[in-house]
N, C-alpha and C positions, 0 to 999 in steps of 0.2 A: 759573698765567699763561703757561708756556713748553710746555705738554704740547697746546693746541689746534691744530688745524690748519685752518684756514677762512680763505678770500678775505678778508672783510668784516675781519675780525680782524688778520692782514695790514696793509691797507689802514689802517688807525686806527693801529695800529701804525707804520706808515711816516706818516703824520702828524703823530705827538706824539713821534716820535724827535727828529727835527732841529730840534723848538723844544725841546727839553731841551739840545740841543747847542749852540743859541743861548744857553740861559741859561748854558749851562759859557762860552760865549766871554765873555759878557758879566760874569762874574764873575771869571774869571783875566785879563782884559785890562783890562777898563772896570772894575773893583768902585765905585768912588766914584762914578760917574756916576749918574743915574739912565737908565731906559728910554728916555726920549723923547729927552734927551738924546743917549744911545748912537747910536739911529737916525737922529738929523740929522747926527751926527758922520759915520754909513758913508754916509747917501745922499749928501750933501755935495760928498766927496772927489770930485777930477777924475778922468770916467772911470768911477765907481763901481765902483772897483776894490775897498776895503774891503769892501763892502756882499757883494759878488760871492764873496771870499774868504771871508767870513764863512759865507754859505750854504754855500759848496761843503764848510768843513771841515765844518760841522752835518750835513751828508750821510753823515760818516762814520757815525753814528751810524746808519743807515740800514744800511751797510755791514756794521758789525756785528751786528746783529741778521739780516739775510741771510743770512750768512756760518752765523750758529748754526742759522737754522732750516734752511737748505738740507743742512747738514751732521747734523742731526738728523732728516731723511727729512721734513719738516716741509715739505712742498711747497705747497699752498694757503697757507700761509701767509705763504711764501717769495715766491710770485708777488705776491702783495699788497703785500708790501713791497718790489718790483721794481715794480710799475705806480708806485706812489708816488713813488719815486726816482725814474724817467724823466719825471714831471710836473714835479715840483722842479726838473730837471737842466733841462727847456726852459723854465722861469719863470726860473732865473737866468742862462742863456744871453741869453733876451730881455730880461731887466733890463740883463745888462751891452754887449747891440751894438743895441739901441733905444731907452734914455734915455739 
């Protein structure tokens, strides 16, 4: 799994890793609530502060993977991770400032 060096593979990892981060956040902070209740709670907070904080924390999974792949000279996979991280970042900022 960690030996591939492919841009598309990096993009797929970059899409899936923040979702895993959100699942970890859900179970650590909101274990007793359902997924629907968690996202309603996060979205209904004034200024959407909790949802943007949660999404930002979930991007740490991408940062960990990006560092791993770049340090192991898997540059194409790192580029895919970087591109999806930037896209997630733009989406998070859009949610924070436009909603």
